[in-house]
C-alpha positions in Angstrom: 95.0 65.4 -82.7 91.4 65.0 -82.9 91.6 61.5 -83.7 93.9 60.6 -80.4 90.9 62.6 -78.7 88.6 60.3 -80.0 86.7 62.6 -82.4 85.4 59.8 -84.5 83.4 58.8 -81.7 82.0 61.8 -80.6 80.9 62.6 -84.0 79.3 58.8 -84.5 77.1 59.7 -81.2 76.2 63.2 -82.8 75.0 61.0 -86.0 73.7 57.9 -84.6 71.9 59.5 -81.6 69.6 61.8 -84.1 69.5 64.1 -80.9 71.7 67.2 -82.9 69.9 69.5 -84.9 70.1 68.7 -88.7 72.7 71.2 -89.4 74.9 69.8 -86.8 74.7 66.6 -87.7 75.6 67.6 -91.2 79.0 69.3 -89.9 79.3 65.9 -87.8 78.9 64.3 -91.3 81.3 66.5 -93.1 84.1 66.5 -90.4 83.4 62.6 -90.8 84.2 62.4 -94.3 87.3 64.9 -94.0 89.2 62.9 -91.2 88.2 59.5 -93.4 90.9 60.9 -95.8 93.4 61.0 -93.3 96.3 58.5 -93.6 97.7 58.4 -90.3 101.0 57.9 -88.7 102.7 55.3 -86.6 101.3 57.1 -83.7 98.1 57.9 -84.7 95.7 55.1 -86.4 93.6 56.5 -89.4 89.7 57.3 -88.9 88.3 54.0 -90.6 90.2 51.8 -87.8 87.9 53.6 -84.9 85.4 51.0 -83.5 82.6 53.6 -84.2 83.3 54.1 -87.9 80.6 51.6 -89.2 78.1 53.4 -87.4 79.0 56.9 -88.1 78.5 55.5 -91.8 75.4 54.2 -91.0 74.3 57.4 -89.4 75.3 59.8 -92.7 73.5 57.4 -94.9 70.2 57.5 -92.6 71.2 61.6 -92.9 71.4 61.8 -96.2 67.9 59.4 -96.6 66.0 61.8 -94.0 67.7 65.4 -94.2 65.7 68.6 -95.6 66.1 69.4 -99.2 68.4 72.3 -98.1 71.3 70.2 -96.6 70.8 67.1 -98.4 73.3 67.5 -100.9 76.3 68.2 -98.1 75.0 65.2 -96.6 75.1 63.1 -99.7 78.3 64.4 -101.0 79.8 63.6 -97.5 78.6 60.2 -97.6 80.2 59.6 -101.2 83.7 60.9 -99.4 83.5 57.9 -96.9 82.8 55.2 -99.8 85.7 57.0 -101.7 88.1 56.6 -98.8 90.1 53.9 -97.6 87.8 53.4 -95.1 85.1 51.7 -97.1 86.7 48.3 -97.6 86.6 47.8 -94.1 83.2 48.2 -93.7 80.8 45.0 -93.2 78.5 44.2 -95.7 75.2 45.5 -93.9 76.9 49.0 -93.5 77.7 48.9 -97.1 74.4 48.2 -98.3 72.9 51.0 -96.1 74.9 53.8 -97.8 74.3 52.5 -101.4 70.7 52.1 -100.7 70.4 55.6 -99.4 72.4 56.9 -102.5 70.0 55.0 -104.6 67.0 56.1 -102.9 68.3 59.9 -103.8 67.8 58.5 -107.5 64.1 57.3 -106.9 61.5 59.6 -108.1 59.6 58.7 -104.7 62.3 60.5 -103.0 61.1 63.7 -105.2 65.2 65.1 -105.3 66.3 67.8 -107.6 68.4 67.8 -110.1 71.7 69.1 -108.1 71.0 66.5 -105.6 70.8 63.6 -108.2 74.0 64.8 -109.5 75.6 64.6 -106.2 74.4 61.0 -105.6 75.7 59.8 -108.9 78.9 61.3 -107.9 78.8 59.6 -104.7 78.3 56.6 -106.2 81.3 57.1 -108.9 83.8 57.7 -105.7 82.3 54.3 -103.8 82.2 52.4 -107.2 86.6 52.3 -106.8 86.1 49.7 -103.8 85.2 46.1 -105.1 83.1 45.6 -102.1 81.3 48.8 -102.3 81.1 48.1 -106.3 79.4 44.5 -105.6 76.9 46.0 -103.5 75.8 48.5 -106.3 75.0 45.7 -108.7 72.1 44.5 -106.8 68.9 46.0 -108.4 67.7 48.7 -108.3 71.2 50.5 -107.9 71.7 50.2 -111.6 68.1 50.6 -113.1 68.3 53.8 -111.2 71.3 54.8 -112.4 70.4 54.2 -116.2 67.0 56.0 -115.3 68.9 59.2 -114.5 71.3 58.8 -117.3 68.4 58.9 -119.7 66.6 61.7 -118.2 66.5 64.5 -120.5 67.8 67.0 -117.9 70.7 64.7 -116.6 73.8 67.3 -116.0 77.2 67.1 -117.3 78.6 65.7 -114.1 75.7 63.6 -113.5 76.1 62.2 -117.0 80.1 61.3 -116.7 79.4 60.1 -113.0 76.5 57.4 -114.0 78.7 56.4 -116.8 81.6 55.7 -114.9 79.7 53.7 -112.6 78.2 51.6 -115.2 81.3 51.0 -116.7 83.1 50.0 -113.6 80.5 47.5 -113.1 80.7 46.3 -116.6 84.2 45.6 -116.3 83.6 43.8 -112.9 82.6 40.5 -114.8 81.0 39.4 -118.0 77.6 38.6 -116.0 77.6 42.1 -114.7 78.0 43.6 -118.2 75.3 41.7 -119.6 73.4 42.5 -117.1 73.8 46.1 -117.6 73.3 46.2 -121.2 70.4 44.2 -121.1 68.9 46.5 -118.7 69.5 49.2 -121.1 73.0 50.6 -120.4 74.5 51.1 -123.6 71.2 53.1 -125.2 71.3 55.0 -121.5 75.0 56.1 -122.2 74.3 56.8 -125.8 71.7 59.4 -124.7 73.5 60.8 -122.1 76.6 61.3 -124.6 74.0 62.8 -127.1 72.9 65.2 -124.7 76.6 66.5 -123.7 78.5 65.8 -126.7 80.7 68.6 -126.6 81.8 67.8 -122.7 85.5 66.2 -122.6 84.6 64.5 -119.5 81.6 62.8 -121.0 83.4 61.7 -123.9 86.1 59.8 -121.6 83.6 58.2 -119.6 81.4 57.3 -122.6 84.7 55.7 -124.1 85.1 53.8 -120.8 81.7 52.5 -120.6 81.5 51.4 -124.4 85.1 49.9 -123.8 83.6 47.8 -120.9 80.9 46.8 -123.1 82.8 45.9 -126.0 85.4 43.9 -124.6 83.3 42.2 -122.0 83.3 39.0 -124.5 79.4 39.1 -124.2 78.2 38.6 -127.6 74.8 40.3 -126.3 76.8 43.2 -125.4 78.7 43.5 -128.6 75.4 43.6 -130.5 74.0 46.0 -128.3 77.1 48.2 -128.8 76.9 47.7 -132.5 73.3 48.6 -132.8 73.0 51.8 -130.4 76.7 52.9 -130.3 78.0 53.0 -133.8 77.6 56.5 -134.1 79.2 57.6 -130.9 81.8 55.5 -131.9 82.5 56.9 -135.2 81.8 60.4 -133.6 84.4 59.3 -131.4 86.9 58.5 -134.2 86.7 61.6 -135.7 87.7 63.7 -132.8 91.1 66.0 -133.1 92.1 63.9 -129.9 94.8 61.0 -131.6 94.4 58.9 -128.3 90.4 59.0 -128.4 90.7 58.0 -132.3 92.8 54.9 -131.4 90.7 53.7 -128.7 87.6 54.4 -130.6 89.1 52.2 -133.8 89.8 49.4 -131.7 86.4 49.5 -130.1 85.5 49.4 -133.9 87.5 46.3 -134.5 85.8 44.5 -131.7 82.5 45.3 -132.9 83.4 44.1 -136.7 84.3 40.6 -135.8 80.9 40.1 -134.5 78.8 38.7 -138.0 75.4 40.0 -136.7 77.2 43.5 -136.7 78.6 43.2 -139.7 75.5 43.6 -141.8 73.5 45.6 -139.1 76.4 48.3 -138.6 76.3 48.7 -142.5 72.7 48.7 -143.4 72.0 50.8 -140.4 75.1 53.0 -140.3 76.8 53.0 -143.8 79.9 52.2 -141.5 81.6 51.2 -144.6 81.4 55.0 -146.3 82.3 56.4 -142.7 85.6 54.6 -142.3 86.9 54.5 -145.9 88.0 58.5 -145.3 90.1 57.1 -142.2 92.7 55.2 -144.1 94.2 58.2 -145.4 95.3 59.2 -142.0 98.9 59.7 -141.4 99.4 57.2 -138.2 100.1 53.6 -138.9 98.4 52.5 -136.0 95.0 53.8 -137.1 95.6 52.8 -140.9 96.0 49.1 -139.4 93.3 49.3 -137.7 90.8 50.9 -140.2 92.2 48.6 -142.8 91.5 45.8 -140.7 87.5 46.6 -139.9 87.3 47.1 -143.5 88.4 43.1 -144.1 86.1 42.2 -141.5 83.3 43.9 -142.3 83.8 42.0 -145.7 84.7 38.6 -144.8 81.3 37.6 -143.6 79.7 34.2 -144.2 77.6 35.5 -146.8 80.0 37.9 -148.6 79.2 35.6 -151.4 76.3 37.8 -152.5 78.8 40.7 -152.0 77.0 43.2 -149.9 79.3 44.4 -148.0 82.3 43.3 -150.7 80.3 45.4 -153.1 80.0 48.7 -150.5 83.9 48.8 -150.5 83.9 49.7 -153.8 81.1 51.7 -153.8 83.0 53.7 -150.9 86.2 53.9 -153.2 88.1 51.9 -150.8 90.6 50.6 -153.5 92.8 53.3 -154.0 93.9 53.9 -150.5 94.5 50.3 -150.2 96.7 50.6 -152.8 98.5 52.7 -151.3 98.5 51.2 -147.8 99.1 47.7 -149.6 102.7 49.1 -150.4 103.5 50.3 -146.5 106.4 49.4 -145.0 104.6 48.5 -142.1 104.1 44.6 -142.1 101.0 44.9 -140.2 99.2 48.1 -142.7 100.4 45.8 -145.6 98.8 42.5 -144.4 95.3 44.3 -143.8 95.6 46.3 -146.7 96.0 43.7 -149.0 93.3 41.5 -146.9 90.8 44.4 -147.6 91.4 44.3 -151.3 91.0 40.5 -151.6 87.8 40.9 -150.1 86.6 43.6 -152.4 87.3 40.7 -155.2 84.7 38.5 -153.7 81.9 40.8 -155.5 82.5 40.4 -159.1 80.3 43.8 -159.7 84.3 44.9 -158.5 86.5 43.4 -160.9 86.3 45.6 -163.7 86.9 48.8 -161.7 89.7 46.8 -159.8 91.6 46.2 -163.1 93.7 49.3 -161.3 94.9 47.4 -158.7 96.3 44.6 -160.2 99.9 45.7 -160.4 99.6 46.4 -156.9 98.4 42.7 -156.4 101.3 41.2 -158.3 103.6 43.0 -156.5 102.5 41.7 -153.4 102.8 38.3 -155.0 106.4 39.1 -155.9 107.8 41.1 -153.0 105.1 40.9 -150.1 105.1 39.1 -146.8 104.0 35.6 -147.1 100.3 36.4 -145.3 99.6 39.4 -147.4 101.2 37.0 -150.6 98.4 34.4 -149.7 95.9 37.3 -150.1 96.9 38.4 -153.0 96.8 35.0 -154.5 92.9 34.9 -153.3 92.7 38.4 -155.0 94.1 37.4 -158.1 92.0 34.1 -158.2 89.0 35.7 -157.8 89.3 38.3 -160.6 90.5 35.6 -163.1 87.3 34.4 -163.0 86.0 37.6 -165.0 86.8 37.4 -168.6 88.0 41.0 -169.3 90.5 40.7 -166.2 91.4 37.5 -166.6 92.9 38.8 -170.3 94.7 41.6 -168.4 95.9 38.8 -165.9 97.5 36.9 -168.5 98.7 39.9 -170.0 100.7 41.0 -167.2 102.3 37.6 -166.7 100.0 36.5 -163.7 100.6 32.4 -164.4 104.1 32.8 -163.8 104.2 35.4 -160.9 101.9 32.8 -159.5 104.0 29.9 -159.7 107.1 31.8 -158.0 105.3 32.9 -155.4 104.2 29.2 -154.6 107.6 27.9 -154.9 109.2 30.6 -152.7 106.5 29.4 -149.9 107.1 25.8 -150.8 106.2 24.9 -146.9 102.9 26.4 -146.9 100.4 23.9 -148.0 97.6 26.3 -148.1 99.1 28.8 -150.3 99.9 26.1 -153.1 96.4 24.6 -153.0 95.7 28.6 -153.7 97.8 28.9 -157.1 97.8 25.4 -158.3 94.2 24.4 -157.5 92.4 27.5 -158.1 94.5 30.5 -159.1 96.1 29.0 -162.4 92.8 26.9 -163.0 90.7 30.0 -163.6 93.4 31.3 -165.6 94.1 28.9 -167.9 91.3 27.1 -168.2 88.6 30.0 -167.9 87.7 29.0 -164.4 84.8 30.9 -162.6 85.1 30.0 -159.0 84.9 33.2 -156.8 85.0 32.6 -153.0 84.8 34.1 -149.6 87.8 35.6 -148.0 88.7 33.9 -144.7 90.2 36.0 -141.6 94.1 35.6 -141.4 
């Protein structure tokens, strides 16, 4: 009935002309925001289809900027509801820009806004970020920088932190270039500070995961490196929560970080990530088992692993025993990743003597494992045959016969045959000393 009676035009008139008292204008803005969420019927069009709707939104934006402190939050909330409704997609670029500028101004120090008003502005921006056109306007400076500054503030509220991180996450999800811009400007560091300040909040935890996922999955190497540099402790904390879904999300992020060669060393040297991940190998979920084993294998599969830094760290973290258990898993992915990680440990000769306990497991894989796992088992046996004390034990256990049978069973795999006859058997039979880095699958 209100829409049929031309309520949008009347509300717009009160807002645009500015002659009405401020409290009346705020009431009009609130009413307009409520009407904007009405779906409409075949008889009554929705509010945003009224020709006065864009002017009304501009009026609310002006009110949010100029209203006295006592009623500013109501005006900002109304503007956020307008941007969150279906009408946001129909607004012209100029009107959308006015609305975003009004909300951004609330985050600027010059506005002198209270913490509650800044929180309302962040929540309003989050509401508008669901519309592609509005999100595009938010990406224009200084809005991203102001959101990051608000997140970095010591007094940021729980709701403000959650809303600000969702805004940044959606910006990064919109395009790789946007992700890079946000990361370079300090988005990851700002999110880490806010997450640390509200570590007990489930809503902030979810928003943190969303933002870090967007950055890690952006395809931008700089973003991946910044997440690894700043957010590794946060991701590890997420992996240790009691929520199985969050555990999997955190491990997926960790896997993306571990692929980056810079992160492989920086994360280990800065955060002892290998020591933090090894205890997670004992979790009962096969999906998590596979991802943790893969993360450890990637960390030790580096271009400079010849020097054995991360491979040695796997041994020091006592990863061998849980990996031996997982190498016998019936799940083929867990089986492959566990054998791959064991093979990576053999790239460090300092691990060879302690790994004599794993020889039976590796030889069992040679005999009964999947082809991919057998290939890694051949690499591991070849590396361990380069040390005198493990070479003699391999001879005693008949490793040479098992290697030949494995090559025969995989006669179509040229790489497997080269590994067996050019590396593994020469190391065993001729006291070879060739130790090589383990490649990715």
